[in-house]
C-alpha positions as CSV (number, residue, x, y, z in Angstrom):
1,X,0.1,0.0,0.1
2,X,1.2,3.2,-0.7
3,X,2.3,5.7,2.1
4,X,-0.5,8.4,1.1
5,X,-3.1,5.6,1.2
6,X,-1.9,4.2,4.4
7,X,-2.1,7.9,5.5
8,X,-5.8,8.4,4.6
9,X,-6.6,5.1,5.7
10,X,-5.3,6.1,9.6
11,X,-7.6,9.5,9.1
12,X,-10.4,7.8,7.8
13,X,-10.5,5.1,10.9
14,X,-9.4,7.8,13.4
15,X,-12.2,10.3,12.1
16,X,-14.6,7.4,12.4
17,X,-13.8,6.5,15.8
18,X,-13.4,10.2,17.5
19,X,-16.6,11.2,15.9
20,X,-18.7,8.4,16.8
21,X,-17.5,8.3,20.5
22,X,-17.8,12.1,20.6
23,X,-21.6,11.7,19.3
24,X,-22.5,9.0,21.9
25,X,-20.8,11.1,24.8
26,X,-22.8,14.3,24.0
27,X,-26.2,12.9,22.6
28,X,-26.7,9.7,23.9
29,X,-25.1,9.2,27.6
30,X,-24.8,13.0,28.4
31,X,-27.7,14.5,26.9
32,X,-28.8,15.8,30.1
33,X,-26.5,17.9,32.6
34,X,-25.9,15.9,35.3
35,X,-23.0,15.2,37.8
36,X,-20.7,12.5,36.7
37,X,-20.6,9.4,38.9
38,X,-17.6,7.7,39.8
39,X,-18.9,4.8,38.0
40,X,-19.4,6.6,35.1
41,X,-16.0,8.2,34.7
42,X,-14.4,4.6,35.4
43,X,-16.2,3.5,32.4
44,X,-15.8,6.2,30.3
45,X,-11.8,6.4,31.2
46,X,-11.4,2.4,30.4
47,X,-13.4,3.1,27.0
48,X,-11.0,6.1,26.1
49,X,-7.7,4.7,27.1
50,X,-8.6,1.2,25.4
51,X,-9.7,2.5,22.2
52,X,-6.3,4.8,22.4
53,X,-4.3,1.4,23.1
54,X,-6.2,-0.5,20.3
55,X,-5.5,2.2,17.8
56,X,-1.9,1.4,18.6
57,X,-2.4,-1.9,17.8
58,X,-3.5,-0.9,14.5
59,X,-0.7,1.2,13.7
60,X,1.6,-1.8,14.8
61,X,0.3,-4.0,12.3
62,X,0.2,-1.6,9.6
63,X,3.4,0.4,10.4
64,X,5.5,-2.3,12.2
65,X,7.3,-1.9,15.8
66,X,9.1,1.6,15.3
67,X,5.8,3.8,14.5
68,X,3.9,2.1,17.2
69,X,6.3,2.6,19.8
70,X,6.5,6.2,18.7
71,X,2.6,6.3,19.1
72,X,2.7,5.0,22.4
73,X,5.4,7.2,23.4
74,X,3.5,10.1,22.4
75,X,0.3,8.9,23.7
76,X,1.9,8.2,27.3
77,X,3.8,11.4,27.5
78,X,0.6,13.7,26.6
79,X,-1.3,11.6,28.8
80,X,1.1,12.1,31.7
81,X,1.5,15.8,31.1
82,X,-2.0,16.7,30.7
83,X,-2.5,15.4,34.5
84,X,-1.3,19.1,35.3
85,X,-4.3,20.4,33.4
86,X,-6.5,18.4,35.5
87,X,-5.1,20.2,38.6
88,X,-5.8,23.5,37.1
89,X,-9.2,22.6,35.8
90,X,-9.9,21.8,39.6
91,X,-8.9,25.4,40.5
92,X,-10.9,27.0,37.5
93,X,-14.0,25.4,38.7
94,X,-13.6,26.3,42.3
95,X,-12.8,29.7,41.5
96,X,-15.9,29.9,39.3
97,X,-18.1,27.7,41.4
98,X,-19.1,26.1,38.7
99,X,-22.3,23.6,39.4
100,X,-21.0,19.8,39.4
101,X,-23.7,19.0,36.6
102,X,-22.3,21.5,34.5
103,X,-18.7,20.6,34.5
104,X,-19.1,17.7,31.8
105,X,-20.3,20.2,29.1
106,X,-17.3,22.7,29.9
107,X,-14.8,19.9,29.6
108,X,-16.3,18.7,26.4
109,X,-16.4,21.9,24.5
110,X,-12.9,22.8,25.8
111,X,-11.6,19.3,24.3
112,X,-13.4,20.2,20.9
113,X,-11.4,23.5,21.0
114,X,-8.0,21.5,21.8
115,X,-8.7,18.8,18.9
116,X,-8.4,22.1,16.5
117,X,-5.7,23.7,18.1
118,X,-3.4,20.8,18.5
119,X,-3.9,19.8,14.7
120,X,-2.7,23.6,14.0
121,X,0.5,23.0,16.5
122,X,1.2,19.4,15.5
123,X,0.8,19.8,11.6
124,X,2.6,23.1,11.4
125,X,5.4,22.5,13.7
126,X,6.2,19.3,11.5
127,X,6.5,21.6,8.6
128,X,8.9,24.2,10.3
129,X,11.0,21.5,11.7
130,X,11.4,19.9,8.3
131,X,13.0,23.1,6.9
132,X,15.1,24.0,9.8
133,X,18.1,21.5,9.7
134,X,21.4,22.7,9.4
135,X,23.6,20.8,6.9
136,X,25.5,17.6,8.1
137,X,28.9,18.3,9.5
138,X,31.5,16.1,11.1
139,X,33.2,17.2,14.5
140,X,35.7,15.2,16.3
141,X,35.0,11.9,14.2
142,X,31.2,12.2,14.7
143,X,28.3,13.2,12.1
144,X,26.1,15.9,13.5
145,X,22.8,16.8,12.1
146,X,21.3,19.8,14.0
147,X,18.0,21.1,13.9
148,X,17.3,24.4,15.2
149,X,13.9,24.3,16.4
150,X,14.3,20.8,18.0
151,X,17.4,21.9,19.7
152,X,15.7,25.1,20.9
153,X,12.7,22.9,22.1
154,X,15.4,20.7,24.2
155,X,16.5,23.7,25.9
156,X,13.2,24.9,26.6
157,X,12.0,21.4,28.1
158,X,15.0,21.1,30.3
159,X,14.3,24.4,31.6
160,X,10.6,23.6,32.1
161,X,11.7,20.6,33.8
162,X,13.8,22.4,36.5
163,X,11.2,25.0,37.0
164,X,8.4,22.2,37.2
165,X,10.6,20.2,40.0
166,X,10.9,23.5,42.3
167,X,7.6,24.6,41.8
168,X,5.0,23.6,44.4
169,X,1.6,24.9,43.2
170,X,1.3,27.6,45.3
171,X,1.2,30.4,42.4
172,X,-1.5,28.5,40.6
173,X,-3.6,28.1,43.8
174,X,-3.5,31.8,44.3
175,X,-4.2,32.8,40.8
176,X,-7.1,35.0,39.9
177,X,-8.6,33.4,36.8
178,X,-10.9,36.8,36.3
179,X,-7.7,38.3,34.5
180,X,-7.0,35.0,32.4
181,X,-7.0,35.8,28.9
182,X,-10.0,33.7,28.4
183,X,-12.0,36.0,30.8
184,X,-11.0,39.3,29.0
185,X,-11.6,37.9,25.7
186,X,-15.1,37.0,26.2
187,X,-15.7,40.2,28.1
188,X,-14.3,42.2,25.4
189,X,-16.5,40.3,22.7
190,X,-20.0,39.9,24.8
191,X,-21.8,41.4,27.3
192,X,-21.5,39.1,30.3
193,X,-24.0,38.2,32.9
194,X,-21.7,36.6,36.0
195,X,-24.3,33.8,36.7
196,X,-25.1,30.4,35.4
197,X,-28.4,30.1,33.4
198,X,-28.6,26.1,33.6
199,X,-26.3,24.8,31.0
200,X,-26.8,27.6,28.2
201,X,-23.6,30.0,26.8
202,X,-26.0,32.6,25.9
203,X,-29.1,34.0,27.4
204,X,-31.7,36.9,27.0
205,X,-32.2,39.7,29.5
206,X,-34.6,42.4,28.9
207,X,-34.2,41.5,24.8
208,X,-30.6,42.0,25.0
209,X,-28.0,38.9,24.5
210,X,-25.6,38.1,27.3
211,X,-22.9,35.5,27.2
212,X,-23.5,33.5,30.5
213,X,-20.7,32.7,33.4
214,X,-20.4,29.2,31.7
215,X,-19.0,30.4,28.3
216,X,-16.6,32.4,30.4
217,X,-15.3,29.0,32.4
218,X,-15.0,27.4,28.8
219,X,-13.1,30.2,27.3
220,X,-10.8,29.9,30.5
221,X,-10.2,26.2,30.4
222,X,-9.5,26.5,26.5
223,X,-6.6,29.0,27.2
224,X,-5.4,26.8,29.9
225,X,-5.2,23.9,27.7
226,X,-3.5,26.2,25.3
227,X,-0.5,27.1,27.9
228,X,-0.1,23.5,28.8
229,X,0.4,22.6,25.0
230,X,3.3,25.1,24.8
231,X,5.3,22.2,27.1
232,X,3.3,18.8,25.7
233,X,3.4,19.6,22.1
234,X,7.3,20.5,21.7
235,X,7.9,17.4,23.8
236,X,6.2,14.7,21.3
237,X,8.4,16.2,18.5
238,X,11.3,14.5,20.4
239,X,9.3,11.0,19.6
240,X,8.6,11.6,16.2
241,X,8.1,14.0,13.2
242,X,5.2,11.9,12.0
243,X,2.2,14.4,11.7
244,X,-0.3,11.5,11.7
245,X,1.4,9.2,14.4
246,X,1.7,12.5,16.7
247,X,-2.0,13.7,16.0
248,X,-3.7,10.5,16.5
249,X,-1.8,9.8,19.6
250,X,-2.1,13.1,21.1
251,X,-6.0,13.4,20.5
252,X,-6.7,9.8,22.3
253,X,-4.5,10.9,25.1
254,X,-6.5,14.4,25.9
255,X,-9.9,12.7,25.0
256,X,-9.8,11.0,27.9
257,X,-9.1,13.8,30.2
258,X,-12.6,14.6,30.7
259,X,-13.4,11.2,32.2
260,X,-9.9,11.0,34.1
261,X,-10.7,14.7,35.7
262,X,-13.9,13.3,37.2
263,X,-12.3,10.2,38.3
264,X,-9.4,11.8,40.1
265,X,-10.8,15.1,41.2
266,X,-11.1,13.8,44.7
267,X,-7.8,12.1,44.8
268,X,-5.1,14.5,43.8
269,X,-3.6,14.0,47.3
270,X,-2.8,10.6,46.5
271,X,-0.1,11.5,43.8
272,X,2.2,13.6,45.6
273,X,5.4,12.9,43.8
274,X,3.8,13.0,40.5
275,X,4.9,16.5,39.6
276,X,8.4,15.2,40.3
277,X,7.9,12.5,37.6
278,X,6.7,14.8,35.1
279,X,9.4,17.3,35.8
280,X,12.3,14.2,35.0
281,X,10.1,13.5,31.7
282,X,10.3,16.9,30.5
283,X,14.1,17.2,31.3
284,X,14.8,13.4,29.6
285,X,12.8,14.6,26.5
286,X,14.8,17.8,26.3
287,X,18.1,15.9,26.6
288,X,16.6,13.4,24.0
289,X,15.9,16.2,21.4
290,X,19.5,17.8,21.7
291,X,21.1,14.4,21.6
292,X,19.1,13.6,18.4
293,X,21.7,15.9,16.5
294,X,24.4,13.1,16.5
295,X,22.4,10.1,18.1
296,X,19.0,8.7,18.0
297,X,17.5,6.9,20.6
298,X,15.3,4.1,19.7
299,X,11.5,5.0,20.1
300,X,11.0,1.5,22.2
301,X,13.6,2.6,24.8
302,X,11.9,6.3,25.3
303,X,8.8,4.5,25.5
304,X,10.3,2.2,28.5
305,X,12.2,5.3,30.2
306,X,8.9,7.4,30.2
307,X,7.0,4.3,31.6
308,X,9.5,3.4,34.3
309,X,9.8,7.0,35.3
310,X,5.9,7.3,35.7
311,X,5.5,4.2,37.6
312,X,8.1,5.0,40.0
313,X,6.6,8.4,40.7
314,X,2.9,6.9,41.0
315,X,4.2,3.8,43.4
316,X,6.3,6.5,45.4
317,X,3.4,8.7,45.8
318,X,1.0,5.9,47.2
319,X,3.8,4.9,49.4
320,X,4.1,8.2,50.9
321,X,0.0,8.8,50.9
322,X,-0.3,5.2,53.0
323,X,2.2,6.3,55.5
324,X,0.7,10.0,56.0
325,X,-2.7,8.4,56.4
326,X,-1.3,5.7,58.8
327,X,0.4,8.6,60.8
328,X,-3.2,10.5,61.0
């Protein structure tokens, strides 16, 4: 099968799965606003993660181990780094006092925006990377093929990893989301009624059209995801420059965020060391990007290292949580 035909098949299968599951989610299982139960969140988490993993199996049989390893590495990295989004989503919902039954709709439309924006970032990013390679040269007996963008991304991720290690979240907890770009944009575009009107984004008051507080929250969530993409998108470029592999893995990873949010919203205190694990992952990927100029770390090895770092940080967090619980 020709490469172009393979890419077309992947896009069609991917689109069919995504549109089908989103339609079921919005028009069947969540047709009416309601508080998402732990059981419902668990079921949807299993569905999204399972579908994402199965899509990687399809990649393996159609493209082989290398592409499948790239897919799973990018999927795991995006899923891990997206956990930070969940911490901030909790703070956003608390700040705006979003009723539980409307939170699913906010996250749903936030994810739809992310699907579009991440596609733009990934496909344009790959195009830019492909035209920013310096001609190969030899130094000290080694051949170097440096990419300016990947090297800058690598340095950025190392710095981001160090900052993330030192940060303890106080800055986010004290953040005034009324001053965020999303809030200011909605207030600039529309009249805003600072109340919730069921799950409506717009309402008419005295014959005039107003945006509701729910639309403001969607905009804040959207801009929050945009900021986090600054870390996660450069990170997956270290894994592959195949836009199809990167985009499909990225979207499958973030589509499960809504269910994961409701599943973990009341248990973030369990993951004490997860932030440290994510810092290590950012720094590791940064070094991998810089070393790529002269040495290619195989994708299966990268996948194993990322998985090991996550496993250690989660196990250490659970142990810490159990120790603290026993002390209390």
